[in-house]
C-alpha positions in Angstrom: 68.9 81.7 16.1 71.3 81.0 13.1 73.8 78.2 13.8 77.3 79.6 13.6 80.2 77.5 12.3 83.3 76.9 14.4 85.3 79.3 12.3 89.1 78.8 12.5 89.9 80.4 9.1 93.3 82.1 8.8 91.9 85.2 7.0 89.4 86.5 6.2 88.6 85.3 9.6 85.9 85.3 12.3 84.3 88.6 13.2 82.6 89.2 16.6 78.9 88.2 16.3 77.9 91.3 18.2 79.6 93.5 15.5 77.9 91.6 12.7 74.5 92.0 14.3 75.0 95.7 14.9 76.1 96.2 11.3 73.1 94.2 10.1 70.8 96.6 12.0 72.4 99.6 10.4 73.1 98.2 7.0 70.1 99.7 5.1 69.6 102.8 7.2 72.7 104.2 9.0 71.6 106.3 12.0 68.4 107.6 10.4 70.1 108.9 7.2 68.0 106.7 4.9 71.2 105.3 3.4 73.7 102.6 4.0 77.2 103.8 5.0 78.2 102.1 1.7 76.1 104.5 -0.3 77.4 107.7 1.2 80.0 110.2 -0.2 83.4 109.8 1.5 83.4 113.6 1.5 80.2 113.9 3.5 80.1 114.8 7.2 78.4 111.5 8.3 81.1 109.2 6.8 84.0 111.5 7.8 82.8 111.3 11.4 83.1 107.5 11.3 86.5 107.7 9.5 87.9 110.0 12.1 86.4 108.2 15.0 88.0 104.9 13.9 91.4 106.6 13.7 91.0 108.1 17.2 89.7 104.9 18.7 92.6 102.9 17.3 95.1 105.3 18.8 93.2 105.3 22.1 93.4 101.5 22.4 97.2 101.8 21.8 97.5 104.3 24.7 97.4 107.5 22.5 101.1 107.3 21.6 102.6 110.8 21.0 103.4 111.7 17.4 101.7 108.7 15.7 99.2 109.0 12.9 96.8 106.4 11.4 96.3 105.9 7.7 93.6 103.8 6.1 95.0 102.4 2.8 94.2 99.5 0.4 96.1 96.6 -1.1 96.7 94.7 2.0 100.1 94.0 3.6 101.3 93.0 0.1 101.2 96.6 -1.1 102.9 97.7 2.1 105.8 95.4 1.2 106.5 97.7 -1.8 105.3 101.1 -0.3 107.6 100.7 2.6 111.0 100.7 0.7 109.6 103.0 -1.9 109.0 105.7 0.7 111.7 105.0 3.4 114.7 103.5 1.6 116.9 106.4 0.8 120.1 106.7 -1.3 123.0 104.9 0.3 120.8 103.1 2.8 120.0 99.5 3.3 116.6 97.9 4.1 117.1 95.3 6.8 114.7 92.4 7.4 114.3 89.4 9.7 113.3 86.3 7.7 110.8 84.2 9.7 108.7 82.6 7.0 106.5 83.1 4.0 105.3 86.7 4.8 108.6 88.0 5.8 110.1 86.5 2.6 107.5 88.3 0.5 108.4 91.6 2.1 112.1 90.9 1.4 111.5 90.1 -2.2 109.6 93.3 -2.8 112.3 95.4 -1.1 115.0 93.8 -3.3 113.2 95.3 -6.3 113.5 98.8 -4.8 117.0 98.9 -3.4 119.8 97.5 -1.2 118.4 94.8 1.1 119.9 92.9 4.0 118.8 89.9 6.1 119.5 90.7 9.7 118.6 87.2 10.9 116.8 84.2 9.6 115.2 81.0 10.9 115.2 79.3 7.5 117.6 76.6 8.9 114.8 75.7 11.5 112.2 75.5 8.7 110.8 78.8 10.0 109.4 77.1 13.0 110.9 79.5 15.5 111.7 83.2 16.0 115.4 84.0 15.8 117.1 85.0 19.1 116.9 88.8 19.4 120.6 89.0 20.2 121.3 87.3 16.8 119.7 90.2 14.8 122.5 92.2 13.1 121.4 95.6 11.9 123.8 97.4 9.4 125.0 100.9 10.3 123.3 102.4 7.2 119.9 100.7 7.8 116.9 102.8 6.9 114.8 100.5 9.1 114.5 97.0 10.5 111.4 95.1 9.4 110.0 92.1 11.2 106.8 90.1 10.9 105.3 89.8 14.3 103.3 86.6 13.7 103.8 84.2 10.8 100.4 82.6 10.1 101.7 79.6 8.2 104.3 78.3 10.6 102.4 79.5 13.7 105.3 81.5 15.3 105.1 84.8 17.1 107.5 87.4 18.6 107.1 87.5 22.4 109.4 90.5 22.6 110.6 92.9 19.9 114.3 93.8 19.2 115.7 97.1 20.5 116.8 98.9 17.3 118.1 102.1 18.9 117.8 105.0 16.4 116.8 102.7 13.5 113.0 102.6 13.0 111.5 99.3 13.9 108.7 98.5 11.3 106.4 95.6 12.0 103.9 93.7 9.8 101.3 92.9 12.4 98.6 91.7 10.0 97.8 88.6 12.0 98.2 89.7 15.6 97.5 93.4 15.8 95.4 94.4 18.9 95.7 90.9 20.3 97.8 92.1 23.2 99.1 95.4 24.7 101.9 97.1 22.9 104.5 99.6 24.0 104.3 101.9 20.9 107.5 103.7 21.9 109.4 100.7 20.4 108.1 101.2 16.9 108.5 103.5 14.0 105.5 101.9 12.2 103.2 99.0 12.4 100.8 98.0 9.7 98.2 95.3 9.1 95.6 94.0 6.7 92.3 94.2 8.6 90.9 90.7 7.8 92.2 88.9 10.9 91.7 91.0 14.0 90.4 94.4 12.8 87.5 93.8 10.5 86.7 92.6 7.0 89.2 92.5 4.1 89.5 95.7 2.0 91.3 98.1 4.3 94.9 98.2 5.5 95.9 100.1 8.6 99.2 101.9 9.0 100.1 103.4 12.4 103.3 105.4 12.2 105.4 108.2 13.6 104.5 111.3 11.6 108.0 112.0 10.5 108.1 108.6 8.6 105.0 109.6 6.7 105.5 113.2 5.9 108.3 113.4 3.5 107.9 110.8 0.7 110.1 110.9 -2.4 108.5 112.9 -5.3 109.9 110.3 -7.7 107.3 107.7 -6.8 103.7 107.6 -7.9 101.4 110.0 -6.0 99.1 107.3 -4.8 102.1 105.3 -3.4 103.4 108.1 -1.2 102.6 108.0 2.5 102.7 111.8 2.5 99.8 111.9 0.0 97.6 109.9 2.4 98.8 111.8 5.5 98.1 115.2 3.9 94.6 114.1 2.8 93.6 112.2 6.0 93.4 108.9 4.0 90.7 110.5 1.7 92.9 111.2 -1.3 91.0 108.5 -3.2 87.7 106.8 -2.3 88.4 104.8 0.8 86.9 101.3 1.5 84.3 103.0 3.6 82.2 100.0 4.7 85.4 98.2 5.8 86.5 101.2 7.8 83.0 101.5 9.4 83.4 97.8 10.4 86.9 98.4 11.8 85.4 101.1 14.1 82.7 98.7 15.3 85.3 96.0 16.0 87.4 98.6 17.9 84.3 99.4 20.0 83.9 95.6 20.7 87.6 95.4 21.8 86.9 98.3 24.3 83.9 96.2 25.6 86.2 93.2 26.2 88.4 95.3 28.5 90.7 96.7 25.9 94.0 95.0 24.9 94.5 93.6 28.3 91.1 91.9 28.2 91.6 90.4 24.7 95.1 89.3 25.6 93.8 87.4 28.7 91.1 85.7 26.6 93.6 84.9 23.8 96.0 83.3 26.2 93.2 81.2 27.7 92.2 80.0 24.3 95.7 79.2 23.2 96.6 77.4 26.4 93.5 75.2 26.1 94.5 73.9 22.7 98.2 73.7 23.3 97.5 71.7 26.5 95.4 69.3 24.5 98.3 68.9 22.0 101.0 68.5 24.7 98.9 66.1 26.8 97.9 63.8 23.9 100.9 61.4 24.3 102.4 62.5 21.0 99.2 61.7 19.0 99.2 65.5 18.3 102.5 67.3 17.9 102.9 71.0 17.8 104.7 72.2 14.7 106.3 75.4 16.1 109.2 75.5 18.5 107.6 75.8 22.0 109.1 79.2 23.0 107.9 80.7 19.6 104.4 79.4 19.6 101.8 81.8 18.3 98.7 82.7 20.3 96.9 83.4 17.0 97.7 80.4 14.7 98.2 77.0 16.3 99.9 74.6 13.9 100.0 70.9 14.7 100.3 67.5 13.1 99.2 63.9 13.7 101.3 60.7 13.4 100.8 60.4 9.6 99.8 62.5 6.6 96.8 60.2 6.2 95.6 61.0 9.7 96.1 64.7 9.0 93.8 64.4 6.0 91.3 62.3 7.9 91.2 64.8 10.8 90.6 67.7 8.3 87.8 65.8 6.6 86.1 64.7 9.8 86.4 68.2 11.3 84.6 69.7 8.4 81.8 67.2 8.7 81.5 68.2 12.4 81.0 71.9 11.6 84.6 73.1 11.9 85.9 75.4 9.2 89.5 76.2 8.2 91.5 73.6 10.1 93.5 72.3 7.2 97.1 73.6 7.2 98.5 75.9 4.6 99.2 74.1 1.3 102.9 75.0 1.5 103.5 73.1 4.8 100.5 70.8 5.3 99.4 69.6 8.7 96.6 71.3 10.7 96.1 74.9 11.8 93.6 76.5 14.1 93.5 80.3 13.8 92.1 81.7 17.0 92.0 85.5 16.5 90.4 87.9 18.9 86.8 87.2 17.7 87.0 83.4 17.9 84.9 82.5 21.0 86.4 80.4 23.8 83.5 78.0 23.3 84.7 77.2 19.8 88.1 76.3 21.2 86.5 74.1 23.8 84.5 72.4 21.0 87.7 71.8 19.1 89.5 70.3 22.1 86.5 67.9 22.6 86.7 67.0 18.9 90.4 66.4 19.1 90.0 64.0 22.1 87.2 62.1 20.4 89.2 61.8 17.1 92.2 60.5 19.1 90.1 57.9 20.9 88.8 56.6 17.6 92.1 56.6 15.8 94.7 55.6 18.3 
């Protein structure tokens, strides 16, 4: 059996081994067609069945929320940062955002290019190491929507609850924690995510939204940038990233096999608790970077007593078969990304390595 690395990459990230093995079996000959799914026409019945099944399976995992549609797009969350205000920010309206770190800031920067933009709350004063209190979020009366980033991969912070926005659509970039826990979809107008963390390989972006937010895009924006174009054409207006969508469908099957969102949430909590406990019980040798109440269950950020030890830890971990533990270049330190597909055994191995490194370097 091939030895698998301890993969803690922030994205593209670990995929379930079972999914990779299934895809490997079907790679050359998909279900007796004599072709790979990558070779097929996106207009053909075989591919369209996979495409539609992935949409239906995604909505099923979310409880089949009434009135929601799934789009498969391209360009990652970065393209959604622009598409969102282009489609939904009307004349005389304001786009409202909560600033929680690098990804939220990028979304705000794109919105400013399109129209009037407002920051409803910010944790910049806390170096983006915590989520602002929900009661501090101030939404203007003319808001087209409120946008939040549910999980900031760089700081390692995550919303535990979402703000009640009343009649204003709540739109959430869930790129790094989508399908990691149950969601009450009635709270949201739209959620979107790049696939490369919890959903599949890079190349496809998923938008799950109330149909009324997708159906009436301005005719003044390019056709390909209109949500209405993709809704009308079932995400087949242009050639979709068919292999990535096939892989998303296989990952969704795997999530079902884990007990759905409740099952993956239990496992994610176990994994996160294991590593956070190792940090908190280390006598301050390891120190969590994020404020405790905002700690992410997806991206665990931590530091050692000195920058030199941070670097030594990163180097030694690579030599021991761990991948991706170096913190983001903008903040330094260490980061363990433990998305759905990261096995509990990998987290156990990391904790053992942390204890061993501390014993050798205290």
